[in-house]
Every structure is written in C-alpha cells, then in structure tokens.
N, C-alpha and C positions, 0 to 999 in steps of 0.2 A: 513471422516473428522476428522483428528487427533486433531485439535484445539477444535472442538465441544465436542469430547469424553473427552478430558482433562478437559474442563470446567464442564462437567457433573460429572466426577469423583471428581472434587474439590468442589462438591456441589454448583456449580454456584457462587463460592467465589471470582471471579474476573470479571472485565469488559471484555466483548468479542466483538472485532471488527475484521472484515474481511478486508484484504488488497487486493487492486486491483492488479492482477498479470500481465496480458497482455491483454488489451481490444481487443476484436475481435477474439482472438484465445483461450486464456485460461480463461479470464473473459468475460462472456456474460451477457447482460442486467444489467450491473452494475450501480446502482443508488446510488451515495455516500450520506452519511448522515453527514460525517465529513471530513475535510481536514487538512493536516499538511503542512505548508509552508516550503519547503526545499531549498528555494533560496540560503541561505547562506551555506548549507551543501551539495549541489548537487555535487560539485567537489570531496568531500570525498566519497560520495556514488558511484560515477563513478569509482574512484580509487579502492575502495573496491571490486566492481564487477569485474573490470579488473584483480584484483589480483587472482581471482578464474579461472585460465585458463582452468581447466578441465570442467568448465561449458560453455565454448565457448561464453564469453560475447560479442564478436564482432558480433555474430549472433542475439543477443537479445537486446543489450543495446540501439541501435538506436530507436527501438520501444518504449522502456521505456522513452527515452529522449523526444520523441514526446508526449507520454502520460503525462509526468510530465508537459510539457509546456501547454498542453490542460487543464489539471486540474488546473494549475496555473491561467489560464485565467478565468476559472469558479470561482475560489476562490478570484481573484483580486490581484494576486501576480505573480512573474515571473515563478516559478515552485512549484508544490505541489504534494503530494501523497494523494490518496483518500481511504476512508475506509467506511464500512457499519457497523453500530452498530447493534448487535443482539438485537432484541426488548424485549427479556426476561432477558437481562443482565442489571445490574446496569450501569448507564452512568457515565463516568468520563471525565474530560477535557483532550484532547490530547494536546501535546506540540505545 
C-alpha cells in the first residue's frame, strides 16, 4: 500500500482517504465514509481517462460510470466518487 507507506513516512502529516477503484473486482466490501459530487466534472474525468489509451479505458470506464451513478444516488446527486477515511488520520473536508 503505497499511499499508507507514504502517510507513515510523512509522520501522518496529511489526511488519508482511500478511493474506490472498481467495486466488485478491485474494491471489495467498500463502505464509503465520504463522497465527492462529480456531476459537473464527470465529462472532464471521462475525457482524461480516454486520453490514456495505453490503459484501455474502453474496458473499464463503463464500470466506473455505473459506479459513479450508484454512488451519486447514495449521496443525493447525479454522480459521485466514494472514499474511506483512514480512522487514524486527521479529517479534512473533501471538495
């Protein structure tokens, strides 16, 4: 876990949140503590992902799109990303 190791090396000096990668295959038993409404930025996110052709976004983005819509429903907006706050990390407001 690169993010966790970096957090420890930084003496826990920043807030640590884990991003939901792909529910069902890469993220398992993910229970969000925080959401970020991406309704107004989803088109830019999609375009950025599609620009990385070597990552084969056509194979994963549809799953992300469904996940964003599902998390949006949970959060009360059109589309959202979900995060889990590390319980030993200081909490900060997400955008």
